[in-house]
PALUMBA-640592 format. One record per residue (C-alpha): residue in three letters; x negated, y, z. Coordinates in steps of 0.02 Angstrom, whole numbers, plus 50000, padded with zeros to 5 digits. Layout:
BEGIN
SITE code  east north    up
SITE  ALA     X     Y     Z
...
! end
This chain:
BEGIN
SITE code  east north    up
SITE  MET 51063 48385 51424
SITE  SER 51034 48539 51319
SITE  GLY 50858 48606 51303
SITE  SER 50916 48788 51301
SITE  VAL 51011 48895 51424
SITE  LEU 51098 48990 51283
SITE  TYR 51198 48852 51198
SITE  ASP 51225 48665 51201
SITE  ALA 51140 48554 51073
SITE  PRO 51260 48509 50930
SITE  GLY 51341 48339 50937
SITE  PRO 51354 48208 50798
SITE  ARG 51512 48283 50723
SITE  THR 51440 48458 50720
SITE  ILE 51278 48396 50641
SITE  ALA 51378 48303 50507
SITE  ARG 51480 48460 50473
SITE  HIS 51323 48566 50458
SITE  ARG 51249 48442 50334
SITE  LEU 51409 48448 50232
SITE  TYR 51402 48639 50228
SITE  THR 51219 48631 50175
SITE  ALA 51257 48508 50034
SITE  LEU 51404 48612 49972
SITE  THR 51299 48770 49975
SITE  ALA 51160 48684 49877
SITE  VAL 51285 48622 49747
SITE  ALA 51359 48797 49731
SITE  VAL 51187 48875 49707
SITE  VAL 51138 48747 49574
SITE  ALA 51305 48771 49486
SITE  GLY 51279 48959 49487
SITE  ILE 51106 48943 49412
SITE  VAL 51166 48825 49277
SITE  GLY 51315 48938 49239
SITE  LEU 51201 49090 49225
SITE  ALA 51082 48996 49109
SITE  LEU 51226 48941 48998
SITE  PHE 51295 49117 48992
SITE  LEU 51126 49191 48945
SITE  ASP 51101 49056 48814
SITE  SER 51271 49095 48737
SITE  LYS 51217 49277 48722
SITE  GLY 51052 49229 48641
SITE  GLN 50948 49294 48786
SITE  LEU 50851 49131 48805
SITE  ALA 50794 49124 48624
SITE  TYR 50606 49100 48605
SITE  SER 50592 49253 48493
SITE  LYS 50643 49365 48639
SITE  TRP 50511 49291 48755
SITE  GLU 50370 49266 48630
SITE  GLN 50276 49426 48673
SITE  PHE 50257 49369 48854
SITE  VAL 50152 49219 48800
SITE  THR 50053 49313 48669
SITE  PRO 49875 49347 48733
SITE  LYS 49874 49527 48672
SITE  TYR 50030 49574 48770
SITE  VAL 49988 49465 48920
SITE  ARG 49825 49560 48936
SITE  ALA 49918 49725 48925
SITE  LEU 50036 49670 49063
SITE  LEU 49900 49607 49179
SITE  VAL 49761 49733 49147
SITE  ASP 49846 49894 49095
SITE  GLY 50002 49858 49199
SITE  LEU 49974 49750 49352
SITE  LEU 49794 49803 49385
SITE  LYS 49838 49988 49377
SITE  THR 49986 49958 49492
SITE  LEU 49875 49870 49619
SITE  GLN 49746 50009 49608
SITE  MET 49877 50143 49641
SITE  ALA 49953 50043 49784
SITE  PHE 49783 50006 49865
SITE  SER 49726 50187 49854
SITE  SER 49888 50253 49926
SITE  ILE 49891 50123 50068
SITE  ILE 49713 50168 50121
SITE  GLY 49758 50352 50119
SITE  ALA 49922 50321 50209
SITE  VAL 49838 50224 50350
SITE  LEU 49711 50365 50377
SITE  PHE 49850 50494 50369
SITE  GLY 49956 50394 50490
SITE  VAL 49816 50370 50617
SITE  VAL 49771 50556 50618
SITE  PHE 49948 50624 50630
SITE  GLY 50014 50483 50738
SITE  ILE 49880 50517 50869
SITE  GLY 49906 50703 50842
SITE  LYS 50088 50683 50896
SITE  LEU 50023 50612 51060
SITE  SER 49907 50759 51091
SITE  ASP 49913 50850 51258
SITE  HIS 49902 51015 51164
SITE  ARG 50075 51076 51117
SITE  PRO 50027 51171 50957
SITE  VAL 49937 51017 50889
SITE  ARG 50082 50903 50936
SITE  TRP 50212 51018 50857
SITE  ALA 50110 51045 50698
SITE  CYS 50086 50858 50673
SITE  ALA 50270 50825 50708
SITE  LEU 50321 50956 50580
SITE  VAL 50209 50880 50444
SITE  VAL 50267 50702 50481
SITE  GLU 50452 50744 50485
SITE  PHE 50440 50846 50325
SITE  PHE 50358 50710 50221
SITE  ARG 50471 50575 50295
SITE  ALA 50624 50676 50242
SITE  VAL 50572 50715 50062
SITE  PRO 50620 50578 49936
SITE  VAL 50462 50500 49867
SITE  LEU 50518 50520 49685
SITE  LEU 50550 50705 49712
SITE  LEU 50379 50718 49792
SITE  MET 50297 50635 49642
SITE  ILE 50383 50752 49520
SITE  PHE 50339 50906 49622
SITE  ILE 50155 50858 49638
SITE  PHE 50141 50812 49455
SITE  TYR 50219 50972 49387
SITE  THR 50125 51080 49513
SITE  TRP 49949 51006 49507
SITE  GLY 49955 50857 49389
SITE  ILE 49990 50923 49215
SITE  GLY 49869 51012 49101
SITE  ASP 49697 51019 49181
SITE  GLY 49764 50942 49341
SITE  PHE 49728 50770 49410
SITE  GLY 49859 50683 49303
SITE  PRO 50004 50565 49339
SITE  TYR 49897 50427 49416
SITE  TRP 49838 50531 49563
SITE  SER 50007 50617 49575
SITE  VAL 50083 50447 49615
SITE  VAL 49942 50403 49736
SITE  LEU 49954 50569 49828
SITE  ALA 50144 50561 49841
SITE  LEU 50141 50383 49907
SITE  THR 50001 50429 50028
SITE  LEU 50100 50573 50102
SITE  TYR 50265 50482 50114
SITE  ASN 50200 50316 50180
SITE  GLY 50073 50404 50290
SITE  ALA 50214 50499 50375
SITE  VAL 50306 50336 50406
SITE  LEU 50149 50251 50472
SITE  ALA 50117 50399 50587
SITE  GLU 50276 50356 50679
SITE  VAL 50226 50173 50679
SITE  PHE 50057 50213 50758
SITE  ARG 50135 50329 50885
SITE  ALA 50266 50201 50935
SITE  GLY 50135 50062 50941
SITE  VAL 50023 50159 51059
SITE  LEU 50170 50205 51171
SITE  ALA 50223 50021 51176
SITE  VAL 50061 49970 51263
SITE  PRO 50093 49955 51452
SITE  LYS 50047 50115 51543
SITE  GLY 49942 50019 51666
SITE  GLN 49812 49989 51531
SITE  ALA 49778 50175 51509
SITE  GLU 49788 50209 51695
SITE  ALA 49659 50075 51732
SITE  ALA 49543 50146 51598
SITE  TYR 49558 50323 51668
SITE  ALA 49526 50253 51842
SITE  ILE 49355 50188 51791
SITE  GLY 49307 50356 51715
SITE  MET 49346 50336 51530
SITE  ARG 49383 50491 51427
SITE  LYS 49546 50505 51329
SITE  THR 49458 50471 51163
SITE  GLN 49382 50312 51234
SITE  VAL 49548 50257 51306
SITE  MET 49633 50282 51138
SITE  THR 49501 50198 51029
SITE  LEU 49442 50059 51146
SITE  ILE 49597 50017 51248
SITE  LEU 49760 50073 51169
SITE  LEU 49735 50057 50980
SITE  PRO 49664 49879 50982
SITE  GLN 49813 49819 51083
SITE  ALA 49937 49921 50983
SITE  VAL 49879 49838 50821
SITE  LYS 49971 49678 50871
SITE  ILE 50131 49778 50887
SITE  MET 50105 49884 50731
SITE  LEU 50044 49754 50608
SITE  PRO 50215 49688 50550
SITE  ALA 50275 49865 50515
SITE  ILE 50111 49908 50425
SITE  ILE 50131 49753 50315
SITE  SER 50309 49803 50274
SITE  GLN 50254 49978 50227
SITE  CYS 50118 49908 50113
SITE  VAL 50252 49813 50019
SITE  VAL 50356 49972 50006
SITE  ALA 50207 50068 49936
SITE  LEU 50175 49933 49807
SITE  LYS 50355 49935 49748
SITE  ASP 50366 50125 49746
SITE  THR 50225 50135 49618
SITE  SER 50361 50089 49492
SITE  LEU 50434 50265 49517
SITE  GLY 50281 50332 49425
SITE  TYR 50378 50284 49268
SITE  TYR 50466 50453 49279
SITE  ILE 50304 50551 49265
SITE  VAL 50226 50433 49135
SITE  ALA 50102 50359 49260
SITE  PRO 50014 50197 49213
SITE  GLY 50074 50034 49287
SITE  LEU 50193 49891 49258
SITE  THR 50346 49997 49223
SITE  TYR 50251 50102 49096
SITE  ILE 50192 49946 49003
SITE  GLY 50368 49873 49018
SITE  LYS 50442 50025 48932
SITE  ALA 50312 50014 48793
SITE  MET 50353 49829 48766
SITE  TRP 50542 49845 48754
SITE  THR 50517 49995 48640
SITE  GLU 50408 49889 48524
SITE  PHE 50526 49740 48538
SITE  PRO 50704 49808 48537
SITE  GLY 50836 49708 48627
SITE  THR 50716 49634 48756
SITE  HIS 50761 49743 48905
SITE  PHE 50825 49594 49003
SITE  GLN 50672 49487 48968
SITE  THR 50553 49629 49013
SITE  ALA 50646 49665 49174
SITE  VAL 50637 49481 49224
SITE  VAL 50449 49471 49192
SITE  LEU 50414 49634 49284
SITE  ALA 50520 49579 49432
SITE  PHE 50429 49413 49436
SITE  LEU 50260 49501 49442
SITE  TYR 50315 49622 49579
SITE  ILE 50389 49481 49685
SITE  SER 50235 49371 49661
SITE  VAL 50115 49509 49714
SITE  ASN 50222 49554 49865
SITE  LEU 50226 49372 49919
SITE  VAL 50038 49359 49904
SITE  LEU 50018 49521 50002
SITE  THR 50131 49455 50140
SITE  VAL 50037 49289 50149
SITE  VAL 49867 49376 50157
SITE  ALA 49927 49499 50289
SITE  THR 49999 49359 50395
SITE  TRP 49834 49265 50382
SITE  VAL 49739 49421 50435
SITE  GLN 49856 49442 50583
SITE  LYS 49827 49264 50642
SITE  LYS 49640 49268 50606
SITE  PHE 49587 49435 50678
SITE  VAL 49730 49490 50791
SITE  GLY 49792 49324 50856
SITE  GLU 49968 49258 50871
SITE  HIS 50033 49200 51037
SITE  LYS 50172 49074 51053
SITE  PRO 50331 49166 51104
SITE  LEU 50394 49122 51277
SITE  GLU 50553 49024 51257
SITE  VAL 50706 49072 51358
SITE  GLY 50717 48898 51432
SITE  MET 50537 48906 51490
SITE  THR 50571 49075 51570
SITE  ALA 50723 49009 51660
SITE  LEU 50629 48856 51724
SITE  THR 50485 48964 51783
SITE  THR 50603 49081 51873
SITE  GLN 50692 48938 51956
SITE  ALA 50528 48858 52009
SITE  SER 50466 49021 52084
SITE  THR 50622 49038 52193
SITE  VAL 50605 48865 52268
SITE  PRO 50535 48880 52445
! end
């Protein structure tokens, strides 16, 4: 008998067919990779001379220190600022005072609507050039405003997703609204918000690459310098930069998932079959 109320367990013929599809897909993927490698080799893109700079200590240090480290610094600074921005304006949108609620909504919707690259360029050419704070902080400020506006909606939705009975019970025992928000609603809302916050952190890290257009430091800036010094290595540089971005994002996701399990907790989802069995059991006289 099937263990789920949604569909029957596959039989032997279906299992064999699924294994055949899996094997064919694996063969197709391997064939595609081999074909791509042969094509790149025929074009001379796999020649050692085109990849030599990426194993040379001088250029590896430039990639990791002047490129990756600066990218992580910009991303970390903007994420911290975005979380603070999001908390303030997200809670502001829940205010009982209409002027505060409308002002926060206006700020959030404005910065959510403006493209982040346009925001970087505007900030840089308004306050960044000359004696301004430069391209580095132009990128950080733009990412803080944009991602903070997105996180404000995440915080607002997370707080509203907490069952109303939690707040009502807190008010019933005499808690003030500030206490209800900080001690009751926000701690529970973190479980709901954390996946979206993790996703936005990844977005902020990737968007640091847009600083290339205002000559901000980071991986893309170092990548441009390298393919300028070594003509004809655009493909190799793009592959290495993509590998670094993907690796850092994977590490960020793993760390964030660990933090969620360690400090927030992760409950086993209630399976549909378990729900059905419980419902049936509760109706038995």
